[in-house]
C-alpha positions, 0 to 999 in steps of 0.5 A, a space after each residue: 559326190 566326195 565328202 566335205 572337208 573333215 575340219 569343216 564337219 568337225 566345226 559343224 558338230 562343235 557348233 551344234 554341241 555349243 548351241 545344245 549347252 544352252 538349249 538342251 532338253 531334259 529327260 529321265 533317260 538322259 541321266 541313265 547309263 544302264 543299257 536296259 533303261 536306255 533300251 526301254 526308252 528308245 523303244 518307247 520313243 519310236 514314233 512317240 513324243 518324248 514328253 508323252 513317254 516320260 511318265 510311262 517310262 518312269 512307271 515301267 522302270 519302277 515296275 520292271 527294274 531289270 531285264 530279268 524282271 521284265 522277262 518274267 512279266 505277264 504279257 497283259 501287264 506289258 500291254 497295259 504300259 504300251 497301250 498308253 503310248 498307242 503301242 500295244 502291239 509292241 508288247 509281245 515283242 518286248 516280252 520276247 526280247 527280254 526273255 531272249 536277253 535273259 536267256 542268251 546274255 544272262 540279262 546283260 546287254 552286250 557292248 558289241 554291235 554284232 551281238 546287239 543286232 541279234 536281239 529281237 527289236 534291236 536294229 541299227 538305230 537302237 544298237 547305236 543308241 545303246 553303244 553311245 548313250 549307255 556305253 559311251 562309245 564314239 558312235 553317231 546315232 542316225 535317224 530320219 531327223 539327223 539325215 534331215 539336218 545333214 541333208 539341209 547343211 550340205 544340200 545332200 539328197 539320200 540314195 535309197 533309204 536315208 538311214 542306210 546311205 553310207 554318206 550320211 553315216 560317214 558325215 555324222 561320224 566325222 561331225 561327232 566330237 570324240 569322247 562326247 558322243 553321248 552329248 553330241 547325239 542328244 544335241 542333234 536330236 534336240 537341234 532337229 526338234 527345236 531348230 531344224 524342224 521338218 516344216 518351217 525350220 527356224 533358220 532365223 535363229 539357227 547358229 549354223 545358217 552361215 554354213 548351211 546350203 539350205 539356208 543359202 539356197 532359200 535366200 536366193 529364192 526370195 
């Protein structure tokens, strides 16, 4: 399958960003550009509801304001926080990660993806999130939710593991408005959570329904 017209994809991205301007959700990490605080938020948000993360995140950052502070923490203290999210098993790896960053990068997260991927616990998604949300680079953040939105819009099925399908990454990159990656990625996250949900998507109020392959197909089945 050839990729859709770039102009069409840019228009889809602009529509999602316009929708988000009136429907955005507000979380404390969205007011941050500190790479460390973005990193902690992304680790806590994995498979956890954002509203549940907020109080734990705020308490954690207050206790450990820098990576070096976290690297000097006791494992039991870190477990206390992650246990609140049902993620106690991650505490040991978080401590290892903090020590690694403190020792190899002097407590500063690099702005290059190749170096971010060397760090324990940092994979494709978190590295892209840091580059976009902390450093403001034009990088599309790809997870299962973004794949679902793109897949429905274009009736595109992933090959293998969806997040690693290069077609979805290329399409997401073309949809991204240059210079507004941070806002656009938040918009995609909120759009997937509020409109293009896994079950019973809210097609009736979706601003993209006239451009959506999934919506057109669902209408023909009625």
